[in-house]
C-alpha positions in Angstrom: -1.2 56.5 33.5 -0.9 55.1 30.1 0.8 51.7 29.3 4.1 52.1 27.7 4.7 50.8 24.5 7.7 48.9 23.6 9.4 47.0 20.7 11.5 44.0 21.7 13.3 43.2 18.4 12.3 39.6 18.3 9.9 39.6 15.4 12.5 39.4 12.6 12.3 43.2 12.1 8.5 43.1 11.9 7.5 45.8 14.8 4.9 44.5 16.9 2.8 46.9 19.3 3.3 45.6 23.0 1.7 47.5 25.7 3.7 47.3 28.9 0.8 47.6 31.7 2.9 45.9 35.0 6.5 45.3 36.0 7.2 43.2 38.8 10.4 41.8 40.1 10.0 37.9 40.8 11.4 34.6 39.9 10.6 34.5 36.5 9.5 30.6 35.6 10.7 31.3 32.2 14.4 31.4 32.7 14.3 30.8 36.4 16.3 33.9 37.1 15.0 36.8 39.5 14.4 39.9 37.6 11.9 42.2 36.3 9.0 40.3 34.5 6.8 42.5 32.2 2.8 42.1 32.2 1.9 42.9 28.8 -0.9 43.3 26.2 -0.2 42.1 22.6 -2.9 42.2 19.7 -3.0 38.7 18.8 -4.4 36.8 15.4 -5.9 33.4 15.7 -8.8 31.1 13.7 -11.5 30.3 15.7 -14.5 28.3 14.0 -13.2 29.0 10.6 -12.9 32.6 11.2 -10.0 35.1 11.7 -10.1 37.0 14.9 -7.9 39.5 16.3 -8.1 40.3 19.9 -6.0 41.8 23.0 -4.3 39.1 24.6 -2.2 39.2 28.0 1.2 37.5 28.4 3.8 37.8 30.9 7.2 38.7 29.2 10.9 37.5 30.1 13.4 40.1 29.0 16.4 37.5 29.4 15.2 34.7 27.3 12.8 36.9 25.1 10.0 34.9 25.5 6.4 35.7 26.2 4.5 33.0 28.5 1.1 32.7 30.5 0.0 31.6 33.7 -3.5 29.4 34.2 -5.3 32.5 34.9 -4.1 34.5 31.6 -4.9 31.3 29.7 -8.4 31.5 31.1 -8.7 35.3 30.5 -7.3 35.2 27.0 -9.9 32.5 25.8 -12.7 34.4 26.9 -11.5 37.8 25.1 -10.8 35.5 21.8 -14.6 34.2 22.3 -16.1 37.7 22.8 -13.8 39.2 20.0 -15.6 36.3 17.8 -19.3 36.8 19.1 -18.6 40.8 18.0 -17.4 39.6 14.8 -20.3 37.4 14.0 -22.5 40.3 15.2 -23.6 37.3 17.9 -24.7 38.3 21.3 -25.4 36.8 24.9 -28.9 36.4 24.2 -28.7 35.1 20.7 -26.4 32.3 22.2 -29.2 30.9 24.8 
């Protein structure tokens, strides 16, 4: 099954490509209500070591608050994805880092 794409309309008219990979009913720590919380993938852009890096980041999304948030595991995973994207952009590999 392919991930669903959605436009949540919170970026001031800018369309953002969001892939929904999971939906789960639970207590949302963002709004403290029980509802379906989506796990989404978003193309994130940041500067790392003075270089612009694009990578696919994982977040939870609260439909009620229209907010993205992440847990500790997602923080760790997104940090690894960022550094992997940086290495790829700079043509570095694991052997070159040792």
